[in-house]
Backbone as CSV, one residue per row, in Angstrom:
resi,resn,N_x,N_y,N_z,CA_x,CA_y,CA_z,C_x,C_y,C_z
1,MET,-2.352,-8.345,-13.919,-0.929,-8.388,-13.598,-0.766,-8.772,-12.130
2,LEU,0.057,-9.785,-11.878,0.263,-10.243,-10.518,1.045,-9.220,-9.712
3,LYS,0.621,-9.045,-8.461,1.305,-8.114,-7.567,2.414,-8.849,-6.823
4,THR,3.391,-8.096,-6.366,4.547,-8.701,-5.713,4.574,-8.343,-4.234
5,VAL,5.449,-9.031,-3.515,5.720,-8.724,-2.116,7.210,-8.448,-1.998
6,SER,7.562,-7.351,-1.340,8.964,-6.962,-1.226,9.578,-7.505,0.050
7,GLY,10.884,-7.459,0.121,11.565,-7.969,1.300,11.743,-9.474,1.220
8,PRO,12.198,-10.088,2.304,12.482,-11.534,2.308,11.232,-12.377,2.546
9,PHE,10.208,-12.150,1.736,8.926,-12.835,1.944,8.447,-13.467,0.642
10,GLU,7.625,-14.486,0.775,7.012,-15.145,-0.380,5.507,-15.127,-0.210
11,LYS,4.814,-14.631,-1.194,3.364,-14.491,-1.129,2.698,-15.857,-0.978
12,THR,1.657,-15.902,-0.166,0.902,-17.141,0.032,0.308,-17.607,-1.294
13,PRO,0.532,-18.878,-1.670,-0.032,-19.382,-2.934,-1.549,-19.211,-2.963
14,GLY,-2.048,-18.733,-4.090,-3.483,-18.539,-4.239,-3.993,-17.225,-3.679
15,TRP,-3.087,-16.382,-3.172,-3.521,-15.098,-2.613,-4.202,-14.255,-3.695
16,LEU,-5.364,-13.699,-3.361,-6.119,-12.889,-4.317,-5.621,-11.450,-4.256
17,ASP,-4.871,-11.031,-5.276,-4.312,-9.679,-5.313,-5.414,-8.629,-5.436
18,TRP,-5.105,-7.419,-4.978,-6.054,-6.331,-5.164,-6.129,-5.988,-6.655
19,TYR,-7.305,-5.486,-7.053,-7.570,-5.274,-8.475,-6.944,-3.973,-8.955
20,ASP,-6.267,-4.055,-10.073,-5.586,-2.892,-10.642,-6.494,-2.222,-11.673
21,GLY,-6.800,-0.941,-11.463,-7.608,-0.200,-12.433,-9.093,-0.389,-12.312
22,PRO,-9.674,-0.253,-11.107,-11.128,-0.394,-10.977,-11.848,0.757,-11.695
23,SER,-13.067,0.475,-12.136,-13.844,1.513,-12.820,-14.358,2.528,-11.808
24,LYS,-14.707,3.709,-12.313,-15.261,4.755,-11.448,-16.716,4.430,-11.149
25,PRO,-17.104,4.372,-9.889,-18.497,4.027,-9.567,-19.475,5.053,-10.136
26,ARG,-20.595,4.577,-10.637,-21.624,5.495,-11.101,-22.372,6.111,-9.925
27,PHE,-22.406,5.381,-8.821,-23.053,5.902,-7.613,-22.095,6.827,-6.888
28,LYS,-22.551,8.007,-6.554,-21.714,8.969,-5.834,-22.037,8.875,-4.348
29,VAL,-21.029,8.551,-3.571,-21.240,8.435,-2.125,-21.460,9.824,-1.541
30,PRO,-22.150,9.907,-0.398,-22.405,11.220,0.216,-21.107,11.924,0.610
31,ASP,-21.150,13.204,0.667,-19.989,13.974,1.120,-19.627,13.561,2.548
32,GLY,-18.345,13.390,2.777,-17.891,12.996,4.111,-17.947,11.511,4.369
33,ALA,-18.295,10.700,3.357,-18.403,9.246,3.533,-17.044,8.653,3.926
34,VAL,-17.107,7.628,4.780,-15.897,7.020,5.337,-15.799,5.556,4.919
35,ASP,-14.648,5.156,4.427,-14.345,3.735,4.246,-13.970,3.232,5.632
36,ALA,-14.876,2.514,6.284,-14.774,2.262,7.714,-13.939,1.047,8.090
37,HIS,-13.410,0.303,7.105,-12.563,-0.843,7.442,-11.679,-1.166,6.246
38,CYS,-10.415,-0.810,6.361,-9.472,-1.093,5.291,-8.100,-1.367,5.892
39,HIS,-7.175,-1.904,5.087,-5.859,-2.298,5.582,-4.755,-1.769,4.679
40,VAL,-3.558,-1.727,5.238,-2.345,-1.582,4.441,-1.478,-2.810,4.717
41,PHE,-0.835,-3.315,3.675,0.048,-4.471,3.796,1.463,-4.024,3.429
42,GLY,2.331,-3.948,4.437,3.712,-3.584,4.165,3.861,-2.144,3.706
43,PRO,4.724,-1.947,2.673,5.493,-2.947,1.944,6.444,-3.740,2.841
44,GLY,6.611,-5.018,2.522,7.377,-5.886,3.388,8.806,-5.440,3.613
45,ALA,9.414,-4.794,2.627,10.791,-4.339,2.785,10.899,-3.201,3.791
46,GLU,9.824,-2.452,3.969,9.821,-1.315,4.911,9.170,-1.686,6.227
47,TYR,8.079,-2.435,6.158,7.352,-2.871,7.362,7.225,-4.401,7.306
48,PRO,8.171,-5.120,7.890,8.188,-6.595,7.774,6.911,-7.232,8.308
49,TYR,6.528,-8.320,7.675,5.372,-9.085,8.134,5.756,-9.912,9.361
50,ALA,4.779,-10.152,10.234,5.035,-10.805,11.515,5.408,-12.278,11.320
51,PRO,6.362,-12.783,12.094,6.731,-14.210,11.976,5.572,-15.150,12.251
52,GLU,4.630,-14.744,13.125,3.527,-15.620,13.501,2.315,-15.487,12.579
53,ARG,2.444,-14.774,11.467,1.320,-14.531,10.561,0.809,-15.839,9.973
54,LYS,-0.476,-15.847,9.597,-1.085,-17.019,8.978,-1.128,-16.900,7.457
55,TYR,-0.758,-15.745,6.920,-0.732,-15.557,5.473,0.260,-14.454,5.145
56,THR,0.734,-14.448,3.913,1.597,-13.377,3.427,0.949,-12.784,2.185
57,PRO,0.515,-11.529,2.259,-0.177,-10.918,1.116,0.813,-10.286,0.145
58,CYS,0.269,-9.766,-0.958,1.086,-8.882,-1.774,1.135,-7.521,-1.081
59,ASP,2.149,-6.728,-1.371,2.235,-5.401,-0.778,1.049,-4.541,-1.216
60,ALA,0.549,-3.746,-0.293,-0.520,-2.780,-0.588,-0.254,-1.557,0.278
61,SER,0.374,-0.568,-0.301,0.883,0.577,0.462,-0.194,1.597,0.792
62,ARG,0.147,2.527,1.681,-0.781,3.607,2.042,-1.069,4.501,0.835
63,GLN,-0.068,4.703,-0.035,-0.288,5.540,-1.215,-1.350,4.904,-2.122
64,GLN,-1.281,3.587,-2.267,-2.259,2.883,-3.097,-3.641,2.900,-2.451
65,LEU,-3.676,2.794,-1.107,-4.958,2.835,-0.402,-5.631,4.187,-0.582
66,TYR,-4.888,5.260,-0.410,-5.492,6.596,-0.488,-5.838,6.967,-1.930
67,ALA,-5.078,6.426,-2.890,-5.448,6.641,-4.297,-6.784,5.959,-4.590
68,LEU,-7.005,4.754,-4.027,-8.278,4.058,-4.213,-9.405,4.812,-3.522
69,ARG,-9.128,5.345,-2.333,-10.145,6.128,-1.611,-10.624,7.309,-2.464
70,ASP,-9.695,8.034,-3.013,-10.063,9.202,-3.815,-10.788,8.780,-5.093
71,HIS,-10.355,7.668,-5.680,-10.979,7.193,-6.915,-12.436,6.799,-6.673
72,LEU,-12.718,6.197,-5.510,-14.079,5.757,-5.203,-14.957,6.891,-4.669
73,GLY,-14.334,8.007,-4.291,-15.112,9.157,-3.844,-15.302,9.258,-2.346
74,PHE,-14.593,8.442,-1.567,-14.681,8.559,-0.111,-13.857,9.736,0.379
75,SER,-14.185,10.202,1.583,-13.481,11.345,2.146,-12.444,10.942,3.190
76,ARG,-12.712,9.850,3.918,-11.833,9.449,5.028,-11.743,7.920,5.094
77,ASN,-10.790,7.463,5.927,-10.577,6.030,6.124,-10.469,5.687,7.608
78,VAL,-10.874,4.464,7.934,-10.503,3.844,9.207,-9.587,2.682,8.851
79,VAL,-8.310,2.838,9.174,-7.304,1.832,8.818,-7.151,0.868,9.999
80,VAL,-7.522,-0.383,9.778,-7.482,-1.407,10.822,-6.194,-2.219,10.678
81,GLN,-5.527,-2.452,11.794,-4.291,-3.225,11.770,-4.518,-4.601,11.146
82,ALA,-3.701,-4.941,10.163,-3.805,-6.232,9.482,-3.153,-7.318,10.332
83,THR,-3.775,-8.500,10.390,-3.247,-9.571,11.241,-1.890,-10.071,10.757
84,CYS,-1.564,-9.879,9.487,-0.261,-10.328,8.995,0.886,-9.514,9.576
85,HIS,0.559,-8.399,10.235,1.578,-7.583,10.902,1.595,-7.810,12.410
86,GLY,0.715,-8.691,12.913,0.701,-8.955,14.353,0.442,-7.694,15.150
87,ALA,1.242,-7.497,16.213,1.101,-6.311,17.059,2.121,-5.232,16.709
88,ASP,2.779,-5.389,15.564,3.688,-4.352,15.063,2.858,-3.399,14.210
89,ASN,2.491,-2.271,14.790,1.534,-1.338,14.161,2.182,-0.281,13.272
90,ARG,3.447,-0.423,12.958,4.141,0.654,12.243,3.554,0.955,10.871
91,ALA,3.149,-0.062,10.127,2.571,0.198,8.793,1.271,0.970,8.916
92,MET,0.418,0.566,9.865,-0.857,1.261,10.072,-0.626,2.680,10.574
93,LEU,0.307,2.856,11.513,0.601,4.201,12.034,1.208,5.084,10.952
94,GLY,2.029,4.481,10.095,2.586,5.253,8.981,1.498,5.759,8.057
95,ALA,0.465,4.927,7.860,-0.657,5.359,7.021,-1.394,6.520,7.664
96,LEU,-1.564,6.492,8.977,-2.276,7.578,9.660,-1.505,8.885,9.589
97,THR,-0.208,8.811,9.862,0.584,10.050,9.913,0.766,10.681,8.532
98,HIS,0.524,9.907,7.463,0.652,10.455,6.108,-0.718,10.629,5.438
99,SER,-1.775,10.688,6.254,-3.126,10.789,5.686,-3.622,12.219,5.563
100,GLY,-2.850,13.163,6.058,-3.314,14.548,6.032,-4.535,14.763,6.912
101,GLY,-4.639,13.996,7.988,-5.770,14.135,8.900,-7.045,13.472,8.416
102,LYS,-6.958,12.656,7.364,-8.151,12.043,6.795,-8.353,10.588,7.220
103,ALA,-7.580,10.124,8.181,-7.709,8.716,8.579,-7.587,8.566,10.091
104,ARG,-8.298,7.598,10.614,-8.153,7.159,11.995,-7.833,5.664,11.953
105,GLY,-7.363,5.119,13.095,-6.896,3.746,13.058,-7.362,2.894,14.219
106,VAL,-7.270,1.579,14.010,-7.513,0.578,15.049,-6.245,-0.258,15.145
107,ALA,-5.620,-0.267,16.319,-4.352,-0.961,16.515,-4.560,-2.324,17.153
108,THR,-3.573,-3.192,17.016,-3.524,-4.456,17.753,-2.446,-4.326,18.811
109,VAL,-2.787,-4.627,20.059,-1.831,-4.459,21.152,-1.738,-5.731,21.979
110,LYS,-0.629,-5.866,22.674,-0.438,-6.938,23.637,-0.847,-6.446,25.022
111,ARG,-1.001,-7.381,25.942,-1.375,-7.000,27.302,-0.290,-6.158,27.973
112,SER,0.931,-6.262,27.480,2.050,-5.527,28.076,2.156,-4.094,27.566
113,VAL,1.227,-3.659,26.713,1.309,-2.304,26.168,1.295,-1.278,27.291
114,SER,2.127,-0.254,27.157,2.246,0.767,28.204,1.310,1.940,27.936
115,ASP,1.077,2.736,28.976,0.257,3.942,28.813,0.903,4.904,27.824
116,ALA,2.238,4.975,27.847,2.945,5.876,26.932,2.737,5.450,25.482
117,GLU,2.748,4.145,25.234,2.533,3.652,23.876,1.107,3.937,23.417
118,LEU,0.146,3.757,24.307,-1.240,4.048,23.953,-1.426,5.537,23.670
119,LYS,-0.774,6.382,24.458,-0.877,7.834,24.241,-0.291,8.222,22.890
120,ALA,0.869,7.636,22.558,1.508,7.955,21.279,0.628,7.515,20.108
121,MET,-0.002,6.343,20.233,-0.882,5.870,19.163,-2.122,6.745,19.054
122,HIS,-2.645,7.209,20.200,-3.799,8.097,20.172,-3.452,9.392,19.438
123,GLU,-2.279,9.929,19.726,-1.862,11.173,19.075,-1.680,10.987,17.573
124,ALA,-1.342,9.748,17.165,-1.178,9.482,15.732,-2.515,9.286,15.031
125,GLY,-3.594,9.072,15.818,-4.913,8.915,15.219,-5.611,7.610,15.545
126,VAL,-5.029,6.790,16.398,-5.672,5.525,16.770,-6.823,5.806,17.726
127,ARG,-7.976,5.191,17.455,-9.153,5.398,18.302,-9.763,4.076,18.790
128,GLY,-9.107,2.978,18.511,-9.589,1.684,18.981,-8.455,0.681,18.990
129,VAL,-8.583,-0.349,19.814,-7.550,-1.378,19.876,-8.170,-2.766,19.843
130,LEU,-7.421,-3.702,19.324,-7.752,-5.123,19.354,-6.670,-5.820,20.166
131,MET,-7.067,-6.760,21.024,-6.089,-7.511,21.795,-5.532,-8.624,20.925
132,GLU,-4.216,-8.740,20.926,-3.573,-9.796,20.147,-4.011,-11.156,20.665
133,GLU,-4.361,-12.044,19.754,-4.751,-13.399,20.133,-3.594,-14.091,20.825
134,ARG,-3.876,-14.719,21.952,-2.841,-15.425,22.690,-3.039,-16.926,22.537
135,SER,-2.034,-17.619,22.085,-2.126,-19.064,21.946,-0.746,-19.671,22.093
136,VAL,-0.720,-20.940,22.428,0.536,-21.664,22.575,0.900,-22.269,21.222
137,ARG,2.053,-21.927,20.704,2.464,-22.389,19.380,3.694,-23.292,19.446
138,GLY,4.102,-23.697,20.641,5.269,-24.552,20.746,5.767,-24.645,22.176
139,LEU,6.932,-25.236,22.345,7.510,-25.430,23.667,8.982,-25.063,23.647
140,LYS,9.479,-24.666,24.815,10.909,-24.469,25.014,11.386,-25.573,25.950
141,VAL,12.278,-26.419,25.471,12.703,-27.600,26.208,14.201,-27.527,26.478
142,GLU,14.591,-27.890,27.689,16.009,-27.972,28.039,16.449,-29.430,27.994
143,ARG,17.485,-29.685,27.203,18.023,-31.034,27.099,19.535,-30.979,27.207
144,GLY,20.053,-31.591,28.270,21.505,-31.607,28.455,22.102,-30.227,28.564
145,GLY,21.362,-29.295,29.154,21.848,-27.934,29.308,21.609,-27.040,28.109
146,ALA,21.166,-27.617,26.989,20.881,-26.826,25.783,19.381,-26.570,25.679
147,VAL,19.022,-25.377,25.202,17.620,-24.997,25.050,17.179,-25.253,23.616
148,GLU,16.076,-25.965,23.464,15.541,-26.305,22.151,14.122,-25.754,22.025
149,HIS,13.846,-25.070,20.934,12.518,-24.524,20.673,11.795,-25.444,19.697
150,MET,10.623,-25.930,20.104,9.839,-26.843,19.275,8.551,-26.140,18.870
151,GLN,8.349,-25.923,17.564,7.168,-25.246,17.056,6.080,-26.269,16.730
152,ALA,4.823,-25.888,16.977,3.701,-26.789,16.712,2.420,-25.987,16.557
153,ASP,1.471,-26.525,15.788,0.161,-25.884,15.654,-0.697,-26.142,16.883
154,ILE,-0.522,-27.308,17.506,-1.302,-27.683,18.688,-0.358,-28.261,19.725
155,VAL,-0.533,-27.838,20.973,0.235,-28.396,22.078,-0.744,-29.061,23.034
156,VAL,-0.553,-30.346,23.300,-1.427,-31.101,24.190,-0.706,-31.320,25.515
157,ASP,-1.316,-30.870,26.594,-0.769,-31.083,27.930,-1.409,-32.341,28.511
158,ALA,-0.617,-33.414,28.610,-1.131,-34.683,29.108,-0.513,-35.036,30.459
159,SER,-0.185,-34.022,31.240,0.498,-34.268,32.510,-0.460,-34.500,33.672
160,GLY,-1.768,-34.566,33.397,-2.700,-34.965,34.441,-3.307,-33.813,35.215
161,ARG,-4.091,-34.182,36.250,-4.870,-33.205,36.991,-4.013,-32.251,37.812
162,ASN,-2.752,-32.610,38.067,-1.868,-31.753,38.843,-0.994,-30.869,37.960
163,THR,-1.340,-30.746,36.693,-0.551,-29.941,35.776,-0.453,-28.485,36.237
164,MET,0.684,-27.872,35.951,0.893,-26.455,36.270,0.559,-25.561,35.080
165,PHE,0.149,-26.166,33.968,-0.071,-25.415,32.736,-1.051,-24.244,32.909
166,PRO,-2.247,-24.459,33.508,-3.164,-23.317,33.659,-2.570,-22.174,34.474
167,ASP,-1.805,-22.505,35.510,-1.191,-21.458,36.333,-0.145,-20.695,35.545
168,TRP,0.626,-21.404,34.719,1.621,-20.725,33.887,0.943,-19.752,32.922
169,MET,-0.158,-20.176,32.317,-0.854,-19.312,31.374,-1.467,-18.096,32.076
170,ARG,-2.078,-18.324,33.238,-2.688,-17.210,33.971,-1.628,-16.208,34.412
171,ALA,-0.421,-16.689,34.720,0.662,-15.786,35.126,1.054,-14.838,34.004
172,HIS,0.733,-15.211,32.754,1.008,-14.360,31.604,-0.244,-13.600,31.152
173,GLY,-1.266,-13.592,32.009,-2.469,-12.831,31.696,-3.396,-13.494,30.707
174,ILE,-3.252,-14.802,30.495,-4.084,-15.519,29.527,-5.230,-16.198,30.263
175,LYS,-6.439,-15.965,29.810,-7.608,-16.592,30.415,-7.695,-18.042,29.967
176,VAL,-7.757,-18.939,30.938,-7.801,-20.366,30.642,-9.134,-20.939,31.111
177,GLY,-9.907,-21.439,30.182,-11.169,-22.076,30.534,-10.953,-23.552,30.832
178,GLU,-11.718,-24.079,31.743,-11.596,-25.484,32.105,-12.953,-26.174,31.978
179,GLU,-12.948,-27.368,31.429,-14.160,-28.164,31.275,-13.925,-29.557,31.840
180,GLU,-14.981,-30.175,32.303,-14.900,-31.525,32.833,-15.894,-32.418,32.114
181,SER,-15.515,-33.668,31.901,-16.419,-34.649,31.315,-16.018,-36.028,31.829
182,PRO,-16.955,-36.950,31.906,-16.648,-38.293,32.424,-15.584,-38.983,31.577
183,ALA,-14.661,-39.674,32.256,-13.604,-40.387,31.551,-14.014,-41.804,31.192
184,GLY,-15.085,-42.291,31.818,-15.524,-43.649,31.543,-14.855,-44.700,32.401
185,ILE,-13.818,-44.302,33.141,-13.092,-45.247,33.985,-12.650,-44.561,35.273
186,LEU,-12.371,-45.369,36.287,-11.636,-44.944,37.470,-10.295,-45.651,37.406
187,TYR,-9.206,-44.918,37.510,-7.918,-45.582,37.312,-6.932,-45.243,38.431
188,PHE,-5.976,-46.129,38.579,-4.913,-45.982,39.564,-3.594,-46.214,38.846
189,THR,-2.635,-45.325,39.083,-1.362,-45.386,38.370,-0.202,-45.283,39.343
190,ARG,0.823,-46.062,39.090,2.088,-45.933,39.795,3.194,-45.734,38.764
191,HIS,4.158,-44.889,39.116,5.269,-44.587,38.217,6.553,-45.214,38.757
192,TYR,7.367,-45.723,37.850,8.585,-46.414,38.241,9.760,-45.953,37.379
193,ARG,10.955,-46.252,37.905,12.191,-46.058,37.145,13.044,-47.299,37.325
194,LEU,13.579,-47.791,36.219,14.428,-48.977,36.296,15.630,-48.717,37.196
195,LYS,15.954,-49.717,38.008,17.118,-49.595,38.879,18.395,-49.553,38.044
196,ASP,19.429,-48.944,38.613,20.719,-48.912,37.941,21.178,-50.337,37.666
197,GLY,21.589,-50.577,36.451,22.034,-51.903,36.066,20.948,-52.762,35.464
198,ALA,19.679,-52.427,35.699,18.566,-53.188,35.134,18.290,-52.716,33.708
199,GLU,17.858,-53.613,32.871,17.563,-53.291,31.490,16.088,-53.543,31.201
200,GLU,15.525,-52.760,30.322,14.130,-52.939,29.932,13.969,-54.273,29.204
201,PRO,12.910,-55.029,29.497,12.691,-56.293,28.787,12.581,-56.063,27.277
202,VAL,12.986,-57.055,26.536,12.900,-56.970,25.077,11.437,-56.873,24.656
203,ARG,11.150,-55.943,23.792,9.782,-55.787,23.298,9.580,-56.752,22.134
204,ASP,8.931,-57.881,22.439,8.773,-58.937,21.453,7.382,-58.993,20.845
205,GLY,6.623,-57.919,21.028,5.282,-57.890,20.478,4.209,-58.277,21.457
206,THR,4.597,-58.684,22.660,3.614,-58.998,23.689,2.836,-57.741,24.047
207,PRO,1.498,-57.789,24.037,0.714,-56.582,24.343,1.045,-56.026,25.726
208,GLY,1.167,-54.705,25.800,1.440,-54.055,27.079,0.189,-53.575,27.763
209,ALA,-0.972,-53.881,27.182,-2.237,-53.457,27.768,-3.297,-54.491,27.425
210,GLY,-4.378,-54.473,28.220,-5.448,-55.417,27.955,-6.702,-55.073,28.716
211,ASP,-7.777,-55.766,28.399,-9.077,-55.528,29.016,-9.672,-56.867,29.427
212,LEU,-9.823,-57.058,30.737,-10.401,-58.294,31.258,-11.904,-58.179,31.477
213,GLY,-12.465,-57.059,31.028,-13.902,-56.842,31.203,-14.203,-56.057,32.461
214,TYR,-13.797,-56.602,33.590,-14.048,-55.921,34.856,-12.903,-55.006,35.249
215,ILE,-11.762,-55.148,34.596,-10.610,-54.299,34.887,-9.746,-54.206,33.636
216,LYS,-9.154,-53.040,33.431,-8.237,-52.810,32.318,-6.844,-52.608,32.911
217,PHE,-5.823,-52.913,32.124,-4.467,-52.722,32.617,-3.584,-52.232,31.482
218,GLY,-2.485,-51.587,31.867,-1.549,-51.113,30.863,-0.201,-50.797,31.467
219,VAL,0.855,-51.100,30.718,2.218,-50.729,31.076,2.691,-49.742,30.014
220,PHE,3.093,-48.545,30.456,3.403,-47.471,29.518,4.859,-47.028,29.677
221,PRO,5.724,-47.395,28.725,7.121,-46.961,28.794,7.241,-45.464,28.530
222,ALA,8.221,-44.858,29.163,8.479,-43.434,28.969,9.978,-43.245,28.708
223,ASP,10.446,-42.009,28.776,11.865,-41.770,28.539,12.640,-41.802,29.853
224,ASN,13.948,-41.718,29.745,14.843,-41.704,30.909,14.630,-42.921,31.815
225,ARG,14.333,-44.089,31.175,14.210,-45.356,31.907,13.002,-45.383,32.847
226,HIS,12.022,-44.557,32.586,10.802,-44.529,33.386,9.688,-45.324,32.693
227,PHE,8.745,-45.791,33.490,7.535,-46.395,32.952,6.457,-46.325,34.027
228,SER,5.217,-46.566,33.634,4.116,-46.549,34.591,3.227,-47.765,34.374
229,ILE,2.518,-48.160,35.447,1.549,-49.242,35.395,0.203,-48.676,35.827
230,THR,-0.807,-48.870,35.004,-2.141,-48.345,35.278,-3.156,-49.483,35.300
231,LEU,-4.000,-49.482,36.323,-5.132,-50.391,36.412,-6.396,-49.551,36.442
232,ALA,-7.402,-49.920,35.668,-8.609,-49.107,35.542,-9.861,-49.959,35.676
233,VAL,-10.857,-49.373,36.346,-12.147,-50.019,36.557,-13.202,-49.253,35.755
234,PRO,-13.991,-49.891,34.897,-15.031,-49.185,34.144,-16.054,-48.532,35.076
235,GLU,-16.582,-47.397,34.655,-17.578,-46.699,35.472,-18.846,-47.523,35.657
236,ILE,-19.119,-48.436,34.737,-20.350,-49.225,34.856,-20.272,-50.233,35.995
237,GLU,-19.069,-50.467,36.516,-18.934,-51.360,37.669,-19.340,-50.589,38.918
238,THR,-20.649,-50.410,39.106,-21.146,-49.541,40.182,-20.778,-50.048,41.563
239,GLU,-20.772,-51.362,41.751,-20.451,-51.887,43.079,-19.012,-51.561,43.463
240,LEU,-18.122,-51.676,42.480,-16.731,-51.337,42.761,-16.579,-49.838,42.972
241,ARG,-17.315,-49.055,42.210,-17.226,-47.594,42.346,-17.692,-47.141,43.716
242,GLU,-18.721,-47.808,44.266,-19.242,-47.396,45.567,-18.264,-47.682,46.695
243,ASP,-17.293,-48.565,46.459,-16.330,-48.902,47.494,-14.928,-48.666,46.940
244,THR,-14.650,-47.427,46.610,-13.369,-47.108,45.996,-12.195,-47.382,46.921
245,ALA,-12.429,-47.296,48.233,-11.344,-47.575,49.172,-10.901,-49.031,49.055
246,THR,-11.889,-49.928,48.912,-11.557,-51.348,48.760,-10.838,-51.599,47.442
247,VAL,-11.344,-50.956,46.397,-10.699,-51.099,45.092,-9.254,-50.613,45.169
248,ALA,-9.069,-49.459,45.787,-7.723,-48.897,45.892,-6.807,-49.830,46.667
249,ALA,-7.350,-50.412,47.744,-6.544,-51.326,48.552,-6.133,-52.544,47.738
250,ARG,-7.081,-53.085,46.958,-6.773,-54.255,46.154,-5.771,-53.932,45.058
251,VAL,-5.943,-52.778,44.442,-5.002,-52.364,43.402,-3.618,-52.188,43.997
252,ASN,-3.559,-51.592,45.175,-2.262,-51.399,45.819,-1.600,-52.742,46.123
253,GLN,-2.411,-53.744,46.497,-1.852,-55.064,46.754,-1.215,-55.640,45.484
254,VAL,-1.920,-55.455,44.358,-1.376,-55.940,43.095,-0.083,-55.211,42.756
255,ILE,-0.091,-53.886,42.925,1.091,-53.096,42.598,2.255,-53.462,43.514
256,GLN,1.971,-53.682,44.794,3.033,-54.075,45.715,3.643,-55.416,45.302
257,ARG,2.775,-56.329,44.811,3.285,-57.612,44.324,4.191,-57.396,43.132
258,ILE,3.785,-56.471,42.240,4.609,-56.165,41.075,5.946,-55.591,41.521
259,GLU,5.884,-54.691,42.532,7.120,-54.098,43.042,8.054,-55.166,43.599
260,THR,7.456,-56.153,44.267,8.270,-57.237,44.811,8.975,-57.981,43.681
261,LEU,8.254,-58.220,42.598,8.857,-58.899,41.469,9.969,-58.066,40.829
262,LEU,9.757,-56.739,40.831,10.769,-55.856,40.254,12.049,-55.846,41.049
263,GLU,11.920,-56.105,42.348,13.098,-56.111,43.196,14.007,-57.288,42.861
264,LYS,13.426,-58.358,42.281,14.213,-59.564,42.005,15.073,-59.406,40.763
């Protein structure tokens, strides 16, 4: 018989429900044996599932958990916070407070958890904590004075080496690892904005980038009438790499010529 989920939730397709009516084990566990890792799910109508959850299970209440414990012959439980509840520990704490002293718990907490909250959870029977996973799941963008929330599974920061992203994350207590690897090129970029009254050239299919072998180039349109021009030298051009000042000077000469043309 399929199990249900209560409240305004829909069970994840293919979710494997807990088994109804397990047989009595022939093996008798030792007196005082502990089920050292188990969960309660909801019920969703009483303990809502977290918005950021990766799955929605069928309901599995504390009453059903403790009935299974007694049926299998265990004496106690360690109830671990289920990830579908995020850092809302109410379902797990409810199981502890209604266990008759036969259960202890492991909670999930955020970095902002207070000493008072930890003390209250300890008094309820919590003896361990897990730190909630921290990840970026979207962006908050301001457009024309209105705030728009954009949800995403992956957020790519392509704002370059001067990005403020790592500092923003560290300010929220998130550890940010950094790695470096060769890019294969040395590049120089200038950013521009079309002058008032000027219009972007018609895009007629002419390539905006190319490779001359010894140098690569690209024109990259952006929003708000902005665009950039990038010139790149392959890393294998060792002679040019050894004299980056000369390369930079030559690139600047080309860019200045482009700027002169833009003025017309």
